[in-house]
GUVOVO-333808 format. One line per field, with one value per residue (C-alpha): residue number from 1; x, z, y. Coordinates in steps of 0.05 Angstrom, whole numbers, plus 32768, in hexadecimal, padded with zeros to 4 digits. Layout:
<rs>
nr	c(NUM:...)
xx	c(X:...)
zz	c(Z:...)
yy	c(Y:...)
</rs>
This chain:
<rs>
nr	c(1:2:3:4:5:6:7:8:9:10:11:12:13:14:15:16:17:18:19:20:21:22:23:24:25:26:27:28:29:30:31:32:33:34:35:36:37:38:39:40:41:42:43:44:45:46:47:48:49:50:51:52:53:54:55:56:57:58:59:60:61:62:63:64:65:66:67:68:69:70:71:72:73:74:75:76:77:78:79:80:81:82:83:84:85:86:87:88:89:90:91:92:93:94:95:96:97:98:99:100:101:102:103:104:105:106:107:108:109:110:111:112:113:114:115:116:117:118:119:120:121:122:123:124:125:126:127:128:129:130:131:132:133:134:135:136:137:138:139:140:141:142:143:144:145:146:147:148:149:150:151:152:153:154:155:156:157:158:159:160:161:162:163:164:165:166:167:168:169:170:171:172:173:174:175:176:177:178:179:180:181:182:183:184:185:186:187:188:189:190:191:192:193:194:195:196:197:198:199:200:201:202:203:204:205:206:207:208:209:210:211:212:213:214:215:216:217:218:219:220:221:222:223:224:225:226:227:228:229:230:231:232:233:234:235:236:237:238:239:240:241:242:243:244:245:246:247:248:249:250:251:252:253:254:255:256:257:258:259:260:261:262:263:264:265:266:267:268:269:270:271:272:273:274:275:276:277:278:279:280:281:282:283:284:285:286:287:288:289:290:291:292:293:294:295:296:297:298:299:300:301:302:303:304:305:306:307:308:309:310:311:312:313:314:315:316:317:318:319:320:321:322:323:324:325:326:327:328:329:330:331:332:333:334:335:336:337:338:339:340:341:342:343:344:345:346:347:348:349:350:351:352:353:354:355:356:357:358:359:360:361:362:363:364:365:366:367:368:369:370:371:372:373:374:375:376:377:378:379:380:381:382:383:384:385:386:387:388:389:390:391:392:393:394:395:396:397:398:399:400:401:402:403:404:405:406:407:408:409:410:411:412:413:414:415:416:417:418:419:420:421:422:423:424:425:426:427:428:429:430:431:432:433:434:435:436:437:438:439:440:441:442:443:444:445:446:447:448:449:450:451:452:453:454:455:456:457:458:459:460:461:462:463:464:465:466:467:468:469:470:471:472:473:474:475:476:477:478:479:480:481:482:483:484:485:486:487:488:489:490:491:492:493:494:495:496:497:498:499:500:501:502:503:504:505:506:507:508:509:510:511:512:513:514:515:516:517:518:519:520:521:522:523:524:525:526:527:528:529:530:531:532:533:534:535:536:537:538:539:540:541:542:543:544:545:546:547:548:549:550:551:552:553:554:555:556:557:558:559:560:561:562:563:564:565:566:567:568:569:570:571:572:573:574)
xx	c(7F30:7F17:7F4D:7F84:7F69:7F74:7FB3:7FCC:7FAD:7FD8:8013:800E:7FF7:8034:8065:8047:8057:80A1:80B0:80F6:80E6:80FF:8120:813C:8159:810F:810A:8132:8134:80F8:811C:8157:817E:81AA:818B:8182:8147:812B:80FB:8103:80D5:80B0:80CB:809E:8061:8030:7FF9:801D:8063:8074:8061:8096:80D8:80D9:810A:8128:8117:8153:8126:80FC:80BD:80BC:80EE:80E1:80BF:80C8:80A4:80D2:80BB:8094:804A:8007:7FEA:7FAC:7F9B:7FA8:7F90:7F86:7F7E:7F89:7FA3:7FD2:7FF8:7FDA:7FE2:7FFF:7FFE:7FFF:8023:8010:8050:8051:807B:803C:8051:8034:8059:8042:805D:803F:803E:8043:8043:8020:8019:803D:8000:7FD9:7FCA:7FC1:7F92:7F6D:7F65:7F53:7F19:7EFC:7F02:7ED5:7EA1:7EA7:7E9D:7ED9:7F1E:7F2B:7F21:7F43:7F3E:7F47:7F60:7F5B:7F92:7FA4:7F96:7FE7:801E:8062:80A8:80D5:80FE:80BC:80A6:806E:8062:8088:809F:807D:8062:8019:7FF0:8009:804E:8074:80A7:80BC:80CA:80B6:8090:80A2:807C:8080:8049:802E:7FF9:7FCA:7FC7:7FD7:800F:8043:808D:80CE:80E7:8138:812C:8135:8175:8173:81A7:81A1:81E8:81EE:8226:821D:81FF:81C9:81CE:81B3:81AD:817B:8160:8123:810A:80C2:80A9:8072:8052:8034:806A:80AC:80D9:8112:814E:8120:80ED:80A8:80AE:80D4:811F:8144:8190:81B3:81E8:822C:8259:825D:826A:823D:824F:8226:8226:8211:8240:8252:8232:81E8:81E4:81A5:8178:8135:8105:80BD:80B1:80D0:80D0:810C:8102:8132:8142:8161:816B:8187:81B7:81C5:81F4:81E7:81B5:81B0:816C:8164:813D:8120:8145:8132:8136:8139:814D:814B:8171:817F:81B5:81C4:8179:8148:810C:80F7:8100:80E1:80E9:80D3:80CE:807A:8042:7FF5:7FD9:7F9E:7FD3:7FFB:7FD9:7FFC:803A:8019:8024:8067:8081:807E:8041:804B:8090:8085:8046:8077:80B3:80AD:80E0:80D7:80E6:80D1:80C0:80E8:80A8:805C:8025:7FE9:7FC0:7FF7:7FE8:801F:8039:808B:8094:80B7:80D9:80AB:80BB:8086:8078:80C4:80B7:80E8:80D6:8116:810E:8147:817F:81AA:81D3:81B3:81D8:81AB:81B5:818C:81A4:8191:819B:8190:8175:81C0:81D4:81F5:81F4:81F1:81F2:81E0:81F7:81EF:81DF:81A6:81A7:816C:814F:8116:80FD:8105:80C2:8098:8066:8066:8030:8049:8015:7FD2:7FA1:7F6A:7F31:7F46:7F3C:7F03:7F2B:7F17:7F38:7F4E:7F30:7EE7:7EB7:7EBB:7E7D:7E89:7E4C:7E4D:7E19:7E0E:7E47:7E5B:7E97:7E8B:7EDE:7ECE:7EFD:7F3B:7F3D:7F77:7FBE:7FB7:7F90:7F74:7F69:7F48:7F39:7EFE:7EF3:7ECD:7EC9:7EA1:7EA7:7EA5:7E6D:7E8C:7E80:7E40:7E4D:7E83:7EC8:7ED5:7F12:7F18:7F52:7F90:7FAD:7FF2:7FCD:7FC2:7F85:7F83:7F46:7F12:7EE1:7E9B:7E8D:7E4C:7E43:7DFE:7E00:7DEB:7DC3:7DB2:7DAF:7D6D:7D73:7DBB:7DBB:7DDF:7E1A:7E30:7E60:7E94:7ED8:7F18:7F4A:7F91:7FDC:7FDF:7F8B:7F85:7F3F:7F38:7EF2:7ED3:7E9A:7E6F:7E1A:7DE5:7DC7:7D87:7D91:7DE3:7E1E:7E42:7E8F:7EC3:7F04:7F47:7F6B:7F59:7F54:7F2C:7EE5:7EAB:7E76:7E84:7E64:7E70:7E52:7E83:7E89:7ECA:7EF0:7EFE:7F40:7F43:7F89:7F8D:7F50:7F2C:7EE7:7EF6:7F3C:7F6C:7F89:7F9E:7FE7:7FDF:7FD7:7FBE:7F9F:7F91:7F5D:7F73:7F34:7F32:7F09:7F2D:7EFD:7ED0:7EFA:7EEF:7EBA:7EBB:7EB5:7E93:7EB4:7E93:7EAD:7E77:7E42:7E66:7E99:7ED6:7F13:7F3A:7F72:7F6B:7FB3:7F94:7FD9:7FD7:7F8F:7F93:7F69:7F8D:7F66:7F97:7F7F:7F67:7F53:7F2D:7F02:7EF8:7EF9:7F39:7F2E:7EEF:7ED2:7EC7:7EA1:7EAE:7E87:7EA6:7E7C:7E9F:7E82:7E9E:7E8B:7E55:7E2D:7E4A:7E49:7E7A:7E79:7EA2:7E8B:7EBF:7EC4:7F02:7F28:7F4D)
zz	c(8137:8112:8131:811F:80D8:80D3:80ED:80BB:8085:8097:8099:805F:803E:805E:8045:8007:7FF9:8010:7FF3:7FC2:7F73:7F5F:7F1C:7F21:7ED2:7EB3:7EA3:7E7E:7E86:7E66:7E44:7E10:7E2D:7E6C:7EA8:7EDC:7F14:7F2F:7F5F:7F7B:7F98:7FDE:7FDC:800C:7FEA:7FF7:8015:7FF0:7FE5:7F9E:7F7E:7F46:7F2F:7F07:7ED0:7EB2:7E66:7E5F:7E68:7E2E:7E18:7DDD:7DF1:7DDB:7E19:7E0B:7E30:7E6D:7E5F:7E27:7E3B:7E20:7E33:7E61:7E77:7E54:7E7C:7E65:7EA1:7EA4:7EE9:7F03:7ED4:7E9B:7E60:7E79:7E61:7E8C:7E78:7E8B:7E8A:7E92:7ECD:7EFE:7EFF:7EDE:7EC6:7EB9:7E90:7EA4:7E94:7E4E:7E12:7DDF:7DD1:7D90:7D52:7D5E:7DA2:7D9B:7D5F:7D94:7DC6:7DA3:7D85:7DC4:7DE0:7DA7:7DB1:7DFD:7DEF:7E20:7E25:7E71:7E5F:7E79:7E48:7E59:7E0F:7E00:7E13:7DC3:7DB5:7DC1:7DC9:7DD0:7DDF:7E0B:7DE7:7DB5:7DBC:7DD7:7DE3:7DEF:7E29:7E43:7E77:7E7C:7EB4:7EF7:7EDF:7EFB:7EBB:7E86:7EA1:7EA1:7EDA:7EDA:7F0C:7F18:7F2C:7F47:7F1D:7F46:7F7F:7F55:7F8B:7F77:7F89:7F89:7F44:7F5D:7F7A:7F2C:7F0A:7ECB:7EC9:7F07:7F32:7F78:7F9B:7FC7:8014:802C:8054:8094:80A0:80E0:8121:814C:8188:819A:81DF:81D7:821B:823F:8276:824B:824D:821E:8232:8261:822B:821C:81D3:81A1:819A:8159:814A:8112:8103:80EE:80C5:8083:805D:8082:80CA:80F1:8133:8160:8174:81B6:81D5:81C5:8201:81FC:8241:823F:8270:825A:821A:81DA:818F:8163:811B:80E8:80A5:806C:8025:7FF0:7FB9:7F71:7F41:7F0B:7F2D:7F54:7F7A:7FC0:7FBF:7FF9:8024:801E:8064:80A6:80E4:812E:815E:81B0:81D6:818E:8193:815B:816D:8126:80E2:809D:805A:8018:7FF0:7FE0:7FF8:7FDE:7FC2:7FFF:8032:800C:8034:8073:8063:808E:80CD:80B2:80AE:80DA:80BE:80E4:80D0:808A:808B:80B4:8099:8054:8066:806D:80B9:80B6:80F2:810F:8139:8122:813B:8158:8115:80E1:80BF:808F:8077:806C:80B9:80D5:8115:8139:8194:81B4:8171:8172:81B1:81E8:8233:8251:8297:82B7:82C3:8291:824F:8213:81D2:8192:8147:8110:80D2:8092:804D:8001:7FD9:7FC3:8006:8014:805A:808A:80DB:810E:814D:8191:81DA:81FF:8253:826D:82B0:82D8:82F9:82D6:82AE:82FB:8300:82B7:8286:8240:8220:8237:8270:824F:8261:822D:81F1:81DE:81DC:819C:819F:8159:815E:816C:8147:815E:8158:8166:8166:8166:8158:8107:80FD:8109:8109:80F6:80FF:80F2:8111:80EC:80DA:8110:8110:815A:8197:8187:81B6:818A:8190:8169:8164:813E:8129:8101:80B8:808E:805D:8023:804C:805D:80A1:80D7:80D8:80F7:810B:8103:8134:810F:80C9:80E2:8100:80C1:80B7:8091:8071:8064:8098:809F:80A8:80AA:80AC:80A9:8081:80AA:805E:8029:7FE4:7FC4:7F86:7F94:7FC1:7F96:7F90:7FE1:7FEF:8025:8027:8048:8054:8042:8044:8038:8039:7FFE:7FF2:7FE7:7FD0:7FEF:7FC2:7FEF:7FF9:801A:804D:806D:8061:8077:804F:8053:803C:8041:8053:804C:8084:80C4:80BB:80B0:808F:807C:804A:800D:7FCC:7F80:7F4C:7F1F:7EDF:7EC2:7E97:7E4E:7E29:7DE4:7DE6:7D9F:7D82:7D6B:7D3D:7CFC:7D09:7CCF:7CE9:7CA4:7CAF:7CF8:7D1A:7D5F:7D92:7DD5:7DFB:7E4B:7E7A:7EC2:7F01:7F39:7F6F:7F73:7F35:7EEB:7EE9:7EA2:7E5D:7E1D:7DD9:7D90:7D4E:7D1B:7D4A:7D55:7D97:7D90:7DB3:7DE2:7E07:7E50:7E6E:7EB5:7ED7:7EA0:7E9A:7E4D:7E19:7DDC:7D9E:7D6E:7D21:7CFD:7CBE:7CC4:7CF1:7CCC:7C8B:7C7A:7C58:7C6E:7CA7:7CE0:7D23:7D67:7DAB:7DED:7E27:7E6B:7EB8:7EF9:7F3C:7F4D:7F0D:7EEE:7EA7:7E6F:7E24:7DEC:7D9E:7D6A:7D23:7CFD:7CBD:7CB6)
yy	c(7DF5:7E34:7E60:7E2B:7E28:7E76:7E75:7E3F:7E63:7EA3:7E7F:7E64:7EA1:7EC3:7E89:7E8B:7ED6:7ED3:7E8E:7E98:7E87:7E4B:7E68:7EB0:7EAE:7EA1:7EFE:7F1F:7F6E:7F8F:7FBD:7FBD:7FF3:7FF8:7FEF:8026:8027:8065:8040:7FFC:7FCA:7FD6:8025:8043:8077:809C:8066:8031:7FFE:800C:7FC9:7FC6:7FE0:8028:8024:805C:8063:80A5:80D3:80C6:80AA:806C:803F:7FED:7FC9:7F7C:7F47:7F2E:7EE4:7EC1:7EC5:7EDD:7F29:7F1B:7F64:7FA6:7FE1:8029:8062:80AF:809C:8065:8038:8061:8034:7FE8:7F9D:7F65:7F26:7EDC:7EB0:7E61:7E6D:7E78:7EC5:7F06:7F3C:7F89:7FC3:8002:8052:8042:806B:803A:7FF8:7FCF:7FD6:7FA3:7FAB:7FF3:7FE5:7FB7:7FE9:8023:7FFB:7FDB:8029:803D:8003:801C:8069:8072:807F:8059:8010:7FC8:7F93:7F44:7F29:7EE1:7EB3:7EA7:7EF2:7F0C:7EDD:7EF9:7ED0:7EEC:7F25:7F3D:7F82:7F8B:7FD6:8018:8046:8081:80B4:8099:809B:80AC:80AD:80EE:80E3:80B1:806A:8024:8008:7FBE:7F85:7F3F:7F24:7EDA:7ECE:7EA4:7ED9:7F12:7F22:7F4C:7F37:7F5A:7F57:7F5E:7F16:7F00:7F13:7F3C:7F67:7F93:7FA3:7FBB:7FB7:7FF5:7FEA:8010:804C:8059:80A3:80AA:8084:8097:8071:807B:806E:802D:8044:8077:8080:8072:80A5:80AA:80D4:80F8:810A:80EA:80EC:80C7:80DD:80E5:80DB:80EA:80AA:80AD:8070:805D:8016:7FF3:8006:8039:8058:8089:80C4:80C1:80F2:80D1:80AB:8087:8076:8060:8050:801D:7FF9:801A:800F:8025:8045:805C:807C:8055:8048:8023:8034:800D:8013:803E:8068:80A6:8097:8085:8048:801A:7FF0:7F9C:7F88:7FA6:7F7B:7F91:7F74:7F7B:7F53:7F2C:7F12:7F20:7F4D:7F61:7F55:7F78:7F56:7F6F:7F39:7F3F:7F5D:7F57:7F95:7F93:7F9F:7FD9:800D:7FF1:801C:8050:802F:800E:8054:8093:80B7:80F8:8101:80F1:8122:815B:8150:8126:80F4:80A3:808C:8042:8019:7FDE:7FD0:7FC3:7FED:7FB7:7FC0:7FBE:7F7A:7F7D:7F3C:7F4B:7F49:7F11:7EF3:7F32:7F2D:7F56:7F79:7F90:7FB9:7FB0:7FC3:7FE8:7FDB:7FB0:7FE7:7FBD:7FD7:7FB7:7FB7:7FC7:7FB8:7FCD:7FA5:7FC2:7F9D:7FA0:7F66:7F54:7F4E:7F89:7F96:7FCF:7FCE:8003:7FED:8016:800C:801B:802E:800D:8035:800E:805B:8093:808A:8082:80B0:80CE:80CC:80CF:8100:811F:8103:80D5:80F8:812C:80FB:80CB:8084:8062:8016:8008:7FC3:7FDA:7FFF:804B:8081:80CF:80FA:814C:8177:8175:8149:80FA:80CD:8089:805F:8010:7FE5:7FDD:8021:8031:8019:8024:8036:8081:80C2:80DE:8126:8159:819F:81D1:821A:8246:8247:8281:829B:8266:822F:8212:81ED:81FB:81E3:8198:8186:8138:8122:8136:812A:810B:80CD:809E:806F:8031:802C:8069:807F:8099:80E4:810B:8161:817B:81BA:81F7:820D:81F7:8225:8216:81E8:81DC:81A2:8178:81A6:819D:8171:8168:8188:8181:81AA:819F:81C3:820E:8211:81E3:81C4:8179:8168:8120:80F2:810B:80F1:8104:80D3:80EF:8132:8137:8132:80EC:80DE:80A8:80DA:80AD:80E5:8101:814C:8190:8185:81B4:81BA:81DA:81DD:81DF:8205:821A:81E7:81D1:8202:81E9:8206:81FE:820C:822F:81FC:823E:823B:8229:821B:81F4:81BD:819B:817F:8171:812B:813F:8187:8186:81A2:81BA:81A5:81BD:81B7:81DF:81C5:8187:8165:8149:810A:810B:811D:810B:8118:811F:812A:8134:8114:80D5:80C7:80CE:80B1:80E7:80D8:80F8:8103:8116:8130:8165:816E:8164:8141:812B:8114:80F7:80F7:80B4:80B9:8074:8099:80DE:80F9:8126:816D:8176:81A0:8180:8191:817F:8181:8175:816F:816D:8159:8167:813E:8170:8167:81B1:81AC:81CE:81C7:81D7:81D4:81E6:81DB:81C9:81B7:8175)
</rs>
C-alpha cells in the first residue's frame, strides 16, 4: 500500500509539472523594447538547466522593466552572484514572475532595500515585504535592467513559476510576443554501448556521426552503415533557432522511435530546482568537458530522476540482437511545433559481440553501485560516496603520487573528472605535516585544468581535513597564509572626491577566496555594493548618511576563507 501511495504521488507530481496553462495570454512582455532572446527555457548549462528566458536589452543597462501581470512583490533579493538584484512578483493566477540581473529598482523599492541593508549591515540581503507594500498593475515599471550577479552581459533574466511549489515553467508556453518559425537543427548523432559486450561497427566505444540535411529532414550519408550487437542508446547534438535572435537555443522535445514505436520522449515544459543538476546525467558529461559540446542522451541512466522523461521503454535503450534491420527516428521539436526528423537504419547483429568485453576487467576496479553507500579507504585518504551520488554503477579508480614541497600531503586521484556526481561526496585527507600555529590555514585543494588550484570549504575532523567535493578529480592538502589584496583604485590618502558620485575599490584573493568585507565611513557601517565577477566594491555617495564638503575617514577590512585579513584606511574629502 505504501509503494502504491508513493507511485500515485509521483504520477500526480509529474502531471502537475507538465500540465498546460489554462490561459496563455495572462502575461505580457516584461520589457518595452522589441523582444530578442539570448537563451530560452531548459537551455543546457553547467550543472543546471536554465530556469527562465534571457531577454536582450540592446547591449546596455537601464531599460525599463515592467510587471508582466498585476500582482505584489513578495520577495526582493540582492546578491553578489546568482540573479544579483532580483524581484519576485506573486500573481492572482497562481503564478510568480522573477526578474533577475537588475541594475536598480524603482525609487520606493530602492529606498526600502537600502534602509534594510543599513539596518542589517549587509549588502547581501533577502527581503519578504508584506503583500500590501508594493503592488503593481500589469505594465507598471518595477525596475531597470542590468548586469548584476553572475550575468555575463546586460540582459533581463525572466522566469514564470508555479507559486505554490516554486516550480519554474517554460515562459514560452505563454503568448507574449516571441516568434519562431525555424525548425531545430540536428548536427550530430552519437550511439552508445549500453552493455559490457555491445559492439557498434566493430568497436566497443561510442560512435559519433555527423548528419546531413536541413529544412526539418536529416539523414546519414550512405557510407555510414550502422551495425550494432547488443543493447545501445542514442544521443544527439541539436539546437533551436528563434526569430530576431542569432543564439543557439535549447530544443523543446526529443522523441526516439524504433520501428515506429516510441521508446523515449523528453519534454521541457517544467522542472523543479532540486532536480536541475540531473542535467549531468542527461548530457554526455565527458563530451562536454573534453569538447565543450552538449550531446543530449535519448536514453536514461539508472539514477537519472528527471521528471521531463515520458513514454520510456527500457529507459530508451534498445537491444539489437535479432539480425534484422531496424528503422530509427529521432524527432526534435521546438515549443511552436517546428519539427526536425533524423531518420536512419541500424542492422542488428546477434553474433559480433560474443566473447568481447566492453572495457577493462572488473578486477582493476572497485565496483560502487549507484544505489548503495560506498566507502574507499587508503592510507591518509578516505572517500565516502553515499547512495544517490552516482548516476550509474561505477568502476571506481584511485591512485596517488608524491606531492611537491609546497604541498602538505600526497596527491590523490579520485576516479576521474569525466564521471559526474549528483551530490557532494566526502573526502578525508590527513596532512603529512602541519606547520606550527597554522593548522587553520590548511585546506583541501582540487587541481583543475591548466593546474589551476580550486580551494574547497574544509573542516578539521579528528585530526583529518574533510571536504565535500562536487566533482571527481585530483586533490591534495594545501595552505593559504596570504591575505587578500586591497587596491585603492586611485583612492589615495587625503584625495578630494568632491563632485564625484562614487568610488571603487578592488579586492582580490587568489586562493581560498573572499569570505567577508566590513566597510566603515566615519566609524559607521557603509553600504558598499560587491560586484563579485569584477572583484569590485562600489560606494555611491549618499548625502543622507555622510555630510558633504568635509573630510571623511574610510576603514575597510577584508577576510578570506582561511582567516587571513587585510585592512585599508584612507581619509578623503567629499
